[in-house]
C-alpha positions in Angstrom: 24.3 -24.6 -7.6 23.2 -22.6 -4.5 20.4 -25.0 -3.7 22.8 -27.9 -4.1 25.4 -26.4 -1.7 22.7 -25.6 0.8 21.4 -29.1 0.8 24.9 -30.5 1.5 25.7 -28.0 4.2 22.5 -28.6 6.0 23.0 -32.4 5.9 20.0 -33.1 3.8 21.9 -35.1 1.1 25.3 -36.5 0.5 27.6 -35.1 -2.2 26.9 -38.2 -4.4 23.1 -37.9 -4.1 23.2 -34.1 -4.6 25.4 -34.4 -7.7 22.9 -36.9 -9.2 19.8 -34.9 -8.3 21.1 -31.5 -9.5 23.2 -33.0 -12.3 26.4 -31.3 -11.1 29.8 -33.0 -11.2 31.0 -34.1 -7.8 34.4 -32.4 -8.3 32.6 -29.1 -9.0 30.6 -29.5 -5.8 33.8 -30.2 -3.8 35.6 -27.2 -5.2 32.7 -24.9 -4.3 32.5 -26.4 -0.8 36.2 -26.0 -0.2 36.5 -22.5 -1.6 33.1 -21.3 -0.4 32.8 -19.2 -3.5 29.4 -17.7 -4.2 27.6 -18.2 -7.4 28.2 -15.4 -9.7 25.2 -13.3 -10.7 24.5 -12.7 -14.3 23.8 -9.2 -15.5 24.7 -5.6 -14.5 25.9 -5.1 -10.9 23.2 -3.5 -8.7 23.8 0.1 -7.5 23.0 -0.8 -3.9 24.4 -3.8 -2.0 22.1 -6.6 -0.9 22.1 -5.4 2.7 21.2 -1.9 1.6 18.3 -3.1 -0.5 17.0 -5.3 2.3 17.0 -2.2 4.6 15.3 -0.2 1.9 12.6 -2.8 1.5 11.9 -2.7 5.3 11.5 1.1 5.1 9.2 0.9 2.2 6.9 -1.6 4.0 7.0 0.5 7.2 6.1 3.7 5.4 3.1 2.0 3.7 1.9 0.7 7.1 1.8 4.2 8.6 -0.1 5.7 5.6 2.7 7.4 3.8 3.7 5.0 1.1 6.4 5.9 -1.4 5.7 6.5 -5.0 8.2 5.2 -7.6 9.4 8.6 -8.5 10.0 9.5 -4.8 11.9 6.3 -4.3 14.1 6.8 -7.3 14.8 10.4 -6.2 15.7 9.2 -2.6 18.0 6.5 -3.9 19.7 9.0 -6.1 20.3 11.3 -3.1 21.6 8.4 -1.1 24.1 7.4 -3.7 25.3 11.0 -4.1 25.8 11.5 -0.4 27.6 8.2 0.0 29.5 8.6 -3.2 28.2 5.4 -4.8 28.9 5.2 -8.5 25.7 4.9 -10.6 24.4 5.8 -14.0 21.5 7.9 -12.7 20.0 10.9 -14.6 21.8 14.0 -13.1 19.2 16.4 -14.7 16.2 14.6 -13.2 18.0 13.8 -10.0 16.7 10.2 -9.8 17.7 6.7 -10.8 16.5 5.2 -14.1 13.4 3.2 -14.8 15.5 0.2 -15.5 16.9 0.3 -11.9 13.3 0.5 -10.6 12.2 -2.5 -12.7 15.2 -4.6 -11.6 14.7 -3.6 -8.0 11.1 -4.9 -8.0 12.3 -8.1 -9.7 15.0 -8.6 -7.0 12.5 -7.9 -4.3 9.2 -9.6 -5.2 7.7 -8.9 -1.7 7.2 -5.3 -2.9 4.4 -4.6 -5.4 2.7 -1.6 -7.0 -0.8 -0.6 -5.8 -3.2 2.2 -6.3 -3.6 4.1 -3.0 -6.8 5.6 -1.6 -6.7 9.1 -0.1 -7.4 9.3 3.7 -7.4 12.4 5.8 -5.3 12.7 9.0 -8.2 12.5 11.4 -9.3 9.1 10.0 -5.8 7.8 9.8 -5.3 8.5 13.5 -8.4 6.4 14.3 -7.4 3.6 12.1 -5.5 1.4 14.6 -6.4 -1.9 16.3 -6.7 -0.5 19.8 -9.3 2.2 18.9 -11.3 0.0 16.6 -11.5 -2.9 19.2 -12.5 -0.4 21.9 -15.3 1.0 19.6 -16.9 -2.3 18.9 -16.6 -3.4 22.5 -18.5 -0.3 23.7 -21.0 -0.8 20.8 -21.6 -4.4 21.9 -22.4 -3.3 25.5 -24.8 -0.7 24.2 -26.7 -3.2 22.1 -26.9 -5.6 25.0 -28.2 -2.9 27.4 -30.9 -1.8 24.9 -31.7 -5.4 24.0 -31.2 -4.5 20.3 -29.5 -7.7 19.4 -32.9 -9.4 19.8 -34.6 -6.7 17.8 -32.4 -5.9 14.8 -35.3 -4.2 13.0 -34.9 -1.3 15.4 -31.2 -0.7 14.4 -30.6 2.1 11.9 -27.2 2.8 10.3 -26.5 6.2 8.8 -23.3 7.0 6.9 -22.0 10.4 5.7 -19.7 10.4 2.7 -17.9 13.3 1.0 -17.5 12.9 -2.8 -15.2 15.3 -4.6 -16.8 17.0 -7.6 -13.8 16.2 -9.8 -11.8 13.0 -10.3 -8.4 12.9 -8.7 -5.5 10.7 -9.8 -4.8 7.9 -7.5 -1.0 7.5 -7.2 0.7 4.2 -7.7 2.7 3.4 -4.5 5.0 0.7 -3.3 3.7 -1.6 -0.6 4.1 -5.1 0.8 2.8 -7.7 -1.6 -0.6 -9.0 -0.7 -1.7 -5.7 1.0 -5.5 -5.5 0.7 -6.2 -1.8 1.4 -3.6 0.9 0.7 -4.2 4.4 2.1 -2.4 7.6 1.3 -2.7 10.2 4.1 -3.6 13.6 2.5 -5.6 16.7 3.2 -9.3 16.7 2.5 -10.6 18.3 -0.7 -11.8 21.9 -0.1 -15.1 21.3 -2.0 -17.2 18.1 -2.0 -20.7 16.8 -2.3 -22.0 15.3 0.9 -24.2 12.2 0.8 -26.0 11.0 3.9 -27.3 7.5 3.5 -29.4 5.4 6.0 -30.2 1.7 5.7 -33.8 2.1 6.8 -37.0 3.7 5.5 -35.4 7.1 5.9 -34.5 8.5 2.4 -30.9 9.6 1.9 -29.9 13.3 1.8 -27.5 14.9 -0.7 -26.0 18.3 0.1 -24.7 20.4 -2.8 -22.7 23.6 -2.8 -24.2 26.6 -4.5 -26.6 29.5 -4.1 -29.5 27.6 -5.8 -30.2 24.0 -6.7 -29.7 23.2 -10.4 -32.3 21.1 -12.0 -29.8 18.8 -13.7 -28.5 17.7 -10.3 -31.8 15.9 -9.7 -31.7 13.8 -12.8 -32.1 10.0 -12.2 -32.7 10.5 -8.4 -35.4 8.9 -6.5 -38.3 11.2 -5.7 -37.9 10.6 -1.9 -34.2 11.7 -1.8 -33.8 14.9 0.2 -31.8 17.6 -1.5 -30.2 20.6 0.2 -27.7 23.2 -0.8 -25.5 25.8 0.9 -23.3 28.8 0.1 -19.6 28.6 0.5 -19.4 31.6 2.8 -21.9 30.1 5.3 
């Protein structure tokens, strides 16, 4: 019905053609056009209005863009607080102080532009550098340096070294809400206090792995290449 009324109001089709295409009686179309009544929605009424949900979707997308995406539990808790402050009737769980899972599921169904994704942790320092201006400036300066040293004509002289910290234990990646189609989702968080540092270089230089401890355990060298450099350090150093 809504598509039929939109086609008539925008002048795409006449009432007769629209009635035949959508198989709706012309009298019914005329009644809806005169009264301008909206099509009734089937199912339980939503807690938030359409305008409120649209505003909420914008906030969810914006928070994900700046590296602080909302988890589903946090969103349900915030919606519960919003309803309580504004005295909006709802069937939320008063003990848990959050809306139900059914509301969360229906909210995602009504707003397909929002999807659930697993977020990767990123520290504050890296998050501040992750913007278009800084990245573009970095590669612009790098390009000038390669030109000055004539390295673009001699790529064999270019070495790339990368340092990576790997936590010794696995950490749960939270499921967060982001705009549908987002390729990389980051969650700004503090770095882990302890980690294993791996230094890799794409050249003949062997990689280096730095472990924490007073002495190097033999089991840590299992399945490693004989040219890999191993070092260890004490925590108080």
